[in-house]
C-alpha positions as CSV (number, residue, x, y, z in Angstrom):
1,M,110.5,100.7,67.7
2,N,107.2,101.9,66.2
3,A,107.0,105.7,66.8
4,I,103.3,105.5,67.7
5,E,103.6,102.5,70.0
6,F,103.0,103.4,73.6
7,P,106.2,102.8,75.7
8,W,104.7,100.1,77.9
9,L,107.8,99.0,79.7
10,T,109.1,102.5,80.3
11,A,105.7,103.4,81.9
12,I,105.8,100.2,84.0
13,I,109.3,101.0,85.3
14,L,109.0,104.7,85.9
15,L,105.5,104.8,87.4
16,P,106.6,103.7,90.9
17,L,109.7,105.9,90.9
18,V,107.9,109.0,89.8
19,A,105.2,108.3,92.3
20,A,107.8,107.9,95.1
21,L,109.2,111.3,94.3
22,A,105.8,112.9,94.7
23,I,105.3,111.5,98.3
24,P,106.8,114.5,100.1
25,L,104.2,116.7,98.5
26,I,101.3,114.7,99.9
27,P,99.6,116.4,102.9
28,D,99.6,113.7,105.6
29,K,100.6,113.7,109.3
30,E,99.8,110.2,110.4
31,G,100.7,108.2,107.3
32,R,97.2,107.1,106.4
33,T,97.0,108.9,103.1
34,V,100.6,107.9,102.2
35,R,99.9,104.2,102.7
36,W,96.8,104.3,100.5
37,Y,98.7,106.2,97.9
38,G,101.6,103.7,97.9
39,L,99.2,100.8,97.6
40,G,97.2,102.5,94.8
41,V,100.4,103.1,92.8
42,A,101.5,99.5,93.3
43,I,98.1,98.1,92.2
44,A,98.0,100.5,89.2
45,D,101.5,99.4,88.1
46,F,100.6,95.7,88.5
47,A,97.4,96.2,86.5
48,L,99.3,98.1,83.7
49,M,101.7,95.2,83.6
50,I,99.0,92.6,83.3
51,Y,97.2,94.6,80.6
52,A,100.4,95.1,78.5
53,F,101.3,91.4,78.6
54,W,97.8,90.2,78.0
55,Y,97.2,92.3,74.9
56,K,100.7,93.1,73.6
57,Y,102.8,90.0,74.4
58,D,103.0,86.9,72.1
59,F,103.5,83.8,74.2
60,Q,104.6,81.8,71.2
61,S,107.6,84.0,70.4
62,S,111.0,83.6,72.1
63,T,112.3,87.0,70.8
64,L,112.4,90.2,72.8
65,Q,109.0,92.0,72.7
66,L,107.8,95.5,73.7
67,V,111.3,96.7,72.8
68,E,112.3,100.3,73.4
69,N,115.6,101.8,72.7
70,Y,116.4,105.5,73.3
71,P,119.9,107.2,73.5
72,W,120.3,108.3,77.1
73,I,123.9,109.4,77.6
74,P,125.5,109.0,74.2
75,Q,128.9,110.0,75.5
76,L,129.0,106.9,77.7
77,G,127.2,104.7,75.2
78,L,124.3,104.4,77.7
79,H,120.9,103.6,76.1
80,W,117.5,103.3,77.7
81,A,117.1,99.9,76.1
82,V,114.4,97.6,77.5
83,G,112.6,94.5,76.3
84,V,110.8,91.5,77.7
85,D,110.8,87.8,76.7
86,G,109.8,84.5,78.2
87,L,112.6,84.5,80.8
88,S,111.8,88.0,82.2
89,M,108.0,88.2,81.8
90,P,107.0,85.7,84.6
91,L,109.5,87.3,86.9
92,L,108.1,90.7,86.2
93,L,104.6,89.5,87.1
94,L,106.1,87.9,90.3
95,T,107.8,91.2,91.2
96,G,104.5,93.1,90.7
97,L,102.5,90.7,92.8
98,I,105.0,90.4,95.7
99,N,105.7,94.2,95.9
100,T,102.0,95.1,95.9
101,L,101.3,92.6,98.6
102,A,104.4,93.7,100.6
103,I,103.1,97.3,100.6
104,F,99.7,96.0,101.8
105,A,101.5,94.0,104.5
106,A,103.2,97.1,105.8
107,W,99.8,98.6,106.7
108,K,100.8,99.2,110.4
109,V,104.0,101.0,109.7
110,T,103.9,104.3,111.6
111,T,107.6,105.2,111.8
112,K,108.6,107.6,109.0
113,P,105.8,106.4,106.7
114,R,106.7,108.8,103.9
115,L,110.2,107.5,103.7
116,F,109.1,103.9,104.1
117,Y,106.6,103.9,101.2
118,G,108.9,106.1,99.1
119,L,111.7,103.5,99.5
120,M,109.3,100.6,98.7
121,L,108.2,102.2,95.5
122,A,111.7,103.2,94.4
123,M,112.9,99.6,95.1
124,Y,109.9,98.3,93.1
125,S,110.9,100.4,90.1
126,A,114.6,99.3,90.2
127,Q,113.6,95.6,90.5
128,L,111.5,95.9,87.4
129,G,114.3,97.6,85.6
130,V,116.7,94.7,86.3
131,F,114.4,92.2,84.6
132,V,113.9,94.2,81.4
133,A,117.2,96.0,80.9
134,Q,118.9,95.2,77.6
135,D,121.8,97.6,78.0
136,L,124.6,96.4,80.3
137,L,125.1,99.8,81.9
138,L,121.3,100.2,82.5
139,F,121.2,96.7,84.1
140,F,124.1,97.7,86.4
141,L,122.4,101.0,87.3
142,M,119.1,99.3,88.2
143,W,121.0,96.6,90.1
144,E,122.7,99.2,92.2
145,I,119.7,101.5,92.8
146,E,117.8,98.5,94.2
147,L,120.5,98.0,97.0
148,V,120.0,101.4,98.7
149,P,116.3,101.0,99.6
150,V,116.9,97.5,100.9
151,Y,119.7,98.7,103.1
152,L,117.6,101.5,104.5
153,L,114.5,99.3,105.0
154,I,116.5,96.9,107.1
155,S,118.5,99.4,109.0
156,I,115.6,101.7,110.0
157,W,112.6,99.3,110.3
158,G,114.5,96.1,111.2
159,G,115.0,94.2,114.5
160,Q,117.4,94.7,117.3
161,N,120.5,93.9,115.3
162,R,119.3,95.6,112.2
163,R,122.3,97.8,111.6
164,Y,124.7,94.8,111.6
165,A,122.4,92.9,109.2
166,A,122.0,95.9,106.9
167,T,125.7,96.7,106.9
168,K,126.5,93.1,106.1
169,F,124.0,93.1,103.3
170,I,125.3,96.2,101.6
171,L,129.0,95.1,102.0
172,Y,128.3,91.7,100.4
173,T,126.1,93.0,97.6
174,A,128.1,96.1,96.8
175,A,131.4,94.2,96.7
176,A,129.7,91.7,94.3
177,S,128.6,94.5,92.1
178,I,132.2,95.3,91.4
179,F,132.5,92.0,89.6
180,I,129.5,92.9,87.4
181,L,131.2,96.1,86.4
182,I,134.6,94.5,85.7
183,A,133.1,91.6,83.8
184,G,130.8,93.9,81.9
185,F,133.5,96.2,80.8
186,A,135.6,93.2,79.7
187,M,132.8,92.1,77.5
188,A,132.1,95.6,76.2
189,F,135.7,96.4,75.2
190,S,136.6,93.0,73.8
191,G,136.9,92.8,70.1
192,D,136.8,95.6,67.5
193,T,133.7,97.3,68.7
194,V,132.8,98.8,72.1
195,T,129.1,98.3,73.0
196,F,126.9,97.8,76.0
197,D,124.0,96.3,74.1
198,M,123.4,92.9,75.6
199,A,122.2,91.3,72.3
200,T,125.5,92.4,70.6
201,L,127.6,91.3,73.5
202,G,126.0,87.8,73.3
203,M,127.1,87.5,69.7
204,K,130.7,88.5,70.3
205,E,133.5,85.9,70.1
206,Y,135.7,86.1,73.2
207,P,139.1,84.5,73.8
208,K,138.7,81.3,75.8
209,T,140.5,82.5,78.9
210,L,138.8,85.8,78.9
211,E,135.3,84.2,78.6
212,L,136.1,81.9,81.6
213,L,137.2,84.9,83.7
214,I,134.1,86.9,82.7
215,Y,131.8,83.9,83.6
216,A,133.6,83.5,86.9
217,G,133.1,87.2,87.7
218,F,129.4,87.1,86.9
219,L,129.0,83.8,88.9
220,I,130.5,85.5,92.0
221,A,128.3,88.6,91.6
222,F,125.1,86.8,90.9
223,G,126.0,84.0,93.4
224,V,125.9,86.5,96.2
225,K,122.4,87.5,95.3
226,L,121.0,84.0,94.7
227,P,122.7,83.1,97.2
228,I,125.3,80.3,96.5
229,F,127.4,78.7,99.2
230,P,129.7,80.1,100.6
231,L,128.5,83.6,99.5
232,H,125.2,83.2,101.4
233,T,126.0,84.4,105.0
234,W,124.3,87.8,104.6
235,L,120.9,86.3,103.9
236,P,120.0,84.7,107.3
237,D,121.1,87.9,109.1
238,A,119.1,90.1,106.7
239,H,116.0,87.9,107.0
240,G,116.3,87.6,110.8
241,E,116.3,91.4,111.2
242,A,114.1,92.6,108.3
243,S,110.5,93.4,108.8
244,A,107.9,91.1,107.3
245,P,107.4,93.2,104.1
246,G,111.2,93.4,103.7
247,S,111.6,89.7,104.0
248,M,108.8,89.1,101.5
249,I,110.7,91.1,98.9
250,L,114.1,89.7,99.9
251,A,112.9,86.1,99.4
252,G,110.3,86.7,96.8
253,V,112.2,88.9,94.4
254,L,115.8,89.7,95.2
255,L,117.0,86.1,95.2
256,K,115.3,85.6,91.8
257,M,117.3,88.5,90.4
258,G,120.4,86.4,90.9
259,G,118.9,83.3,89.2
260,Y,117.6,85.4,86.3
261,A,121.0,87.1,85.8
262,L,122.8,83.7,85.8
263,I,120.6,82.5,83.0
264,R,120.6,85.7,81.0
265,F,124.4,86.4,81.2
266,N,126.2,83.1,82.0
267,V,124.1,80.7,80.0
268,E,122.7,82.8,77.1
269,M,125.7,85.2,76.5
270,L,128.6,83.0,77.5
271,P,127.7,79.5,76.4
272,N,131.3,78.3,75.7
273,A,132.4,79.1,79.3
274,H,129.1,77.5,80.6
275,V,130.4,74.1,79.3
276,T,133.3,74.3,81.7
277,F,131.3,75.7,84.6
278,A,128.1,73.7,84.3
279,P,129.3,70.8,86.5
280,V,130.4,73.4,89.1
281,L,126.9,74.8,89.1
282,A,125.4,71.4,89.6
283,I,127.8,70.6,92.5
284,L,127.1,74.0,94.1
285,G,123.4,73.3,93.7
286,V,123.8,70.0,95.6
287,V,125.8,71.8,98.3
288,N,123.2,74.5,98.6
289,I,120.4,71.9,99.0
290,V,122.1,69.7,101.6
291,Y,123.9,72.5,103.5
292,G,120.8,74.8,103.6
293,A,118.6,71.9,104.8
294,C,121.0,70.9,107.6
295,C,121.5,74.5,108.8
296,A,117.8,75.2,108.7
297,F,117.2,72.2,111.0
298,A,119.7,73.7,113.5
299,Q,118.0,77.2,113.7
300,T,115.7,78.1,116.7
301,N,114.8,81.5,115.1
302,L,111.8,81.1,112.9
303,K,112.9,83.5,110.2
304,R,116.4,82.2,110.1
305,R,115.1,78.7,109.6
306,L,113.1,79.9,106.7
307,A,116.1,81.8,105.3
308,Y,118.2,78.7,105.2
309,S,115.3,76.9,103.6
310,S,115.5,79.5,100.8
311,I,119.2,78.8,100.4
312,A,118.4,75.1,100.0
313,H,115.6,75.7,97.5
314,M,117.8,77.9,95.3
315,G,120.1,74.9,94.9
316,F,117.5,73.4,92.5
317,V,117.7,76.5,90.4
318,L,121.5,75.9,89.9
319,I,121.0,72.3,89.0
320,G,118.3,73.2,86.5
321,I,120.5,75.8,84.9
322,A,123.3,73.2,84.6
323,S,121.2,70.5,83.2
324,Y,121.4,71.5,79.5
325,T,117.8,70.3,79.0
326,E,114.6,72.1,78.2
327,L,112.9,70.4,81.2
328,G,115.7,71.4,83.6
329,I,115.8,75.1,82.5
330,S,112.0,75.2,82.6
331,G,112.1,73.7,86.1
332,A,114.7,76.3,87.2
333,V,112.4,79.2,86.1
334,L,109.3,77.5,87.6
335,Q,111.3,77.0,90.9
336,M,112.1,80.7,91.0
337,V,108.5,81.7,90.5
338,S,107.2,79.0,92.9
339,H,109.7,79.7,95.7
340,G,109.0,83.5,95.3
341,L,105.3,82.8,96.1
342,I,106.0,80.2,98.9
343,A,108.7,82.1,100.7
344,A,106.8,85.4,100.6
345,S,103.8,83.7,102.2
346,L,105.8,82.0,104.9
347,F,107.8,85.2,105.8
348,F,104.6,87.2,105.9
349,L,103.0,84.6,108.3
350,S,106.1,84.7,110.4
351,G,105.6,88.4,110.6
352,V,102.0,87.8,111.7
353,T,103.2,85.5,114.4
354,Y,105.8,88.0,115.6
355,D,103.2,90.7,115.8
356,R,101.2,88.6,118.3
357,T,104.1,87.0,120.3
358,H,106.9,89.7,119.9
359,T,109.4,86.9,119.5
360,L,110.9,84.8,116.7
361,M,112.4,82.2,119.0
362,M,110.5,78.9,118.5
363,D,111.5,77.6,121.9
364,K,109.6,80.5,123.4
365,M,106.4,79.6,121.5
366,G,104.2,76.6,121.6
367,G,100.6,75.7,121.9
368,M,99.5,78.5,119.5
369,A,97.3,76.3,117.3
370,K,94.5,76.6,119.9
371,V,94.4,80.4,119.9
372,M,95.5,81.0,116.3
373,P,93.9,78.1,114.3
374,K,93.6,80.1,111.1
375,T,97.2,81.1,111.2
376,F,98.1,77.5,111.9
377,A,96.1,76.4,108.8
378,L,97.7,79.0,106.5
379,F,101.2,78.3,107.9
380,T,100.7,74.5,107.3
381,I,99.6,75.1,103.7
382,G,102.7,77.2,103.0
383,S,104.9,74.7,104.7
384,M,103.4,71.8,102.6
385,A,104.1,73.8,99.5
386,S,107.7,74.4,100.6
387,L,108.4,70.7,101.3
388,A,107.1,70.0,97.7
389,L,103.8,68.2,98.5
390,P,102.1,67.0,95.3
391,G,99.5,69.4,94.2
392,M,101.6,72.4,95.1
393,S,103.9,74.4,92.8
394,G,107.0,73.4,94.7
395,F,106.5,69.8,93.8
396,V,106.3,70.6,90.1
397,G,109.4,72.8,90.0
398,E,111.6,70.3,91.9
399,L,110.3,67.4,89.9
400,M,111.1,69.1,86.6
401,V,114.6,69.9,87.8
402,F,115.2,66.3,88.9
403,L,113.9,64.9,85.6
404,G,115.9,67.5,83.7
405,I,119.3,66.5,85.2
406,A,118.4,62.8,85.2
407,T,117.6,62.7,81.5
408,S,120.4,64.9,80.4
409,D,122.7,63.2,77.8
410,V,125.5,65.7,78.6
411,Y,126.7,64.2,81.9
412,S,127.9,60.7,82.7
413,S,125.5,58.3,84.5
414,S,127.7,58.3,87.7
415,F,127.7,62.1,87.9
416,K,123.9,62.3,87.5
417,I,123.3,59.6,90.1
418,V,125.5,61.4,92.6
419,V,123.7,64.7,92.0
420,V,120.2,63.2,92.2
421,L,120.9,61.1,95.3
422,L,122.5,63.9,97.2
423,S,119.8,66.3,96.2
424,A,117.2,63.8,97.4
425,V,118.9,63.9,100.8
426,G,118.0,67.6,101.0
427,V,114.4,66.8,99.9
428,I,114.1,64.3,102.7
429,L,115.5,66.8,105.3
430,T,113.0,69.5,104.2
431,P,109.9,67.9,105.7
432,I,111.8,67.3,108.9
433,Y,112.8,70.9,109.6
434,L,109.5,72.3,108.4
435,L,107.2,69.9,110.3
436,S,109.4,70.3,113.4
437,M,108.9,74.1,113.0
438,L,105.2,73.7,112.9
439,R,105.3,71.4,116.0
440,Q,107.4,73.8,118.0
441,V,105.4,76.9,117.2
442,F,101.8,75.6,117.2
443,Y,102.0,72.4,119.4
444,G,103.8,71.4,122.5
445,E,103.6,73.1,125.8
446,Q,102.3,76.7,126.0
447,S,104.8,79.3,127.0
448,Q,103.9,81.0,130.2
449,E,105.5,84.3,129.0
450,L,103.1,84.7,126.1
451,H,99.8,84.7,128.0
452,L,98.1,83.1,124.9
453,D,94.5,83.3,126.0
454,A,94.7,86.9,127.0
455,V,96.6,88.8,124.3
456,I,96.9,86.8,121.2
457,S,94.4,87.2,118.3
458,D,94.2,85.2,115.1
459,V,94.8,86.5,111.6
460,K,92.7,89.4,110.5
461,P,90.8,89.7,107.1
462,R,93.6,91.8,105.6
463,E,96.2,89.2,106.5
464,I,94.1,86.4,105.2
465,F,93.7,88.2,101.9
466,I,97.4,88.8,101.5
467,T,98.2,85.1,102.2
468,A,95.4,83.9,100.0
469,C,96.8,85.9,97.1
470,L,100.0,84.0,97.4
471,L,98.6,80.5,98.2
472,L,96.1,80.4,95.4
473,P,98.6,80.6,92.6
474,I,100.8,78.1,94.4
475,I,97.9,75.6,94.4
476,G,96.8,76.6,90.9
477,I,100.3,76.0,89.4
478,G,100.5,72.7,91.4
479,F,97.4,71.3,89.8
480,Y,97.9,73.0,86.4
481,P,101.6,73.9,85.8
482,K,100.8,75.3,82.4
483,L,99.5,78.5,84.1
484,A,103.1,79.4,84.6
485,T,105.1,77.3,82.1
486,Q,103.2,78.6,79.0
487,T,104.7,82.0,79.6
488,Y,108.3,80.8,79.1
489,D,108.2,77.4,77.4
490,V,109.3,78.7,74.0
491,K,112.2,80.6,75.6
492,A,113.3,77.6,77.6
493,V,113.5,75.5,74.4
494,E,115.6,78.2,72.8
495,L,117.9,78.6,75.8
496,A,118.6,74.8,75.9
497,A,119.2,74.7,72.2
498,H,121.5,77.7,72.3
499,A,123.5,76.2,75.2
500,R,123.9,72.9,73.5
501,E,125.1,74.3,70.2
502,V,128.6,74.7,71.4
503,L,128.9,71.3,73.1
504,P,130.2,69.3,70.2
505,V,132.8,71.9,69.3
506,V,134.1,72.2,72.9
507,A,134.0,68.4,73.4
508,H,136.2,68.0,70.2
509,Q,138.6,70.8,71.2
510,Q,139.0,69.6,74.8
511,P,138.6,65.8,74.8
512,S,140.7,65.4,78.0
513,S,139.5,68.3,80.0
514,L,139.6,68.3,83.8
515,Y,135.9,67.5,84.2
516,S,136.1,64.7,81.7
517,R,138.9,63.0,83.7
518,I,137.3,63.6,87.2
519,F,133.6,63.6,86.6
520,S,133.2,62.4,83.0
521,A,131.2,65.5,82.5
522,P,130.2,67.2,80.4
523,T,130.5,64.6,77.7
524,L,128.4,64.0,74.6
525,A,127.1,61.0,72.8
526,T,129.7,59.6,70.4
527,S,127.6,60.3,67.4
528,Q,127.4,64.0,68.3
529,V,131.2,64.3,68.6
530,E,131.8,62.4,65.5
531,S,129.3,64.5,63.6
532,S,131.2,67.6,64.8
533,I,134.5,66.1,63.6
534,N,133.1,65.2,60.2
535,I,131.7,68.7,59.7
536,S,135.0,70.3,60.6
537,E,136.8,68.0,58.2
């Protein structure tokens, strides 16, 4: 690193954390100063992020940029190694936007405001660290630090069953973290050198069985966070009990950490094992889509319905990762960005609705469109984006994933047809459960318990501003996808090429693998396999 270069990423990561540590020193009794302080720090960090990427980041390069590497704990081999590329940069911007808006959404928090905003800023810092860490131990440290604030935010400011939901969250995610540690140490100590540098780990040659086990360990760990069926059961409970700001961050950022890590570790660093597991990811993606959509339709709790919708939408990320095409991987990243914006808006609006009605049960609502027309309009726009209406970012992301898997030359035609058709079933179910949600909440008979005309008010300017900040990029990306894709297009091309490099070799070494017999996948064009054989001869 250039000695005179400003440490942009270190400043971006540490600013919220250092600011959180200063909160106890702020003289404030009612929490008004603290909330302005927290919002100011979040805005300043987001602005610093935009400035650094606008002036210092090269969109045409797929290599790591803004790299910093300092020895931290040499005895453990731990380095403060951070860097950003096309895979992490759009997710960093998403993290900055969602966290800033979530802090603004928590404007009415009066219970322990110092602790609340301190935890929000600390969690913000850890999330940023996950996306830029280039040292495996640093990645694990940031991954773990992020868990504690989420647990406390749910258990203190959550709903009636908040302790159960928070405990379930921490048990699932902490247990999954063990797999990251075991798989990471297996990578670090494999071979002649011991290192935690992620670039070096990606270049190591691992024994076939060991690489498969490492891949499986990471898949379990990151599958809990994504979440992948059947490791998903913590999510509906967490969303059902978390406050609106907590749900915004859960859906907008935390799930994306799992998708990011799957691409960064499983695809980029373990490409040989990915050949074996790619069909599994595609199948799990289909299961997520269909299962999540069916379960969403069965929910009467508004936030639990949206939580199962998130599970379904993350299935497209898995299919895109498994596609082995530039279009599919690009679609997976765009789906993460798009869903982060859409889910954050819907969970925020569900919080707005709860503030007025003090219930999340849709069968206790009804007829609210008359007294909350602006809320109804915003909720409808968010729902249209979620069901992938053309002109919205959700449509572009899902279409790219469908085209990516459909045009892949890695899988057999029968396998691709099954994946596309079953995924399409989930796409058909999505409008059903989202439109029925709108009907139950905003139409139908008015609930006598709510006293709609007397006590319910429509969205306020602050709430409209928060929602607009999420809906505008959703519509902008829908009409002009390059707004998002230009930040990672070069990286998506490199990832697809890197993953495909090992395909001819593996196909030649394992011509009668289990997947070839059952699914005829992954298989290659005959010319590719023959070319590999000729080269080896």
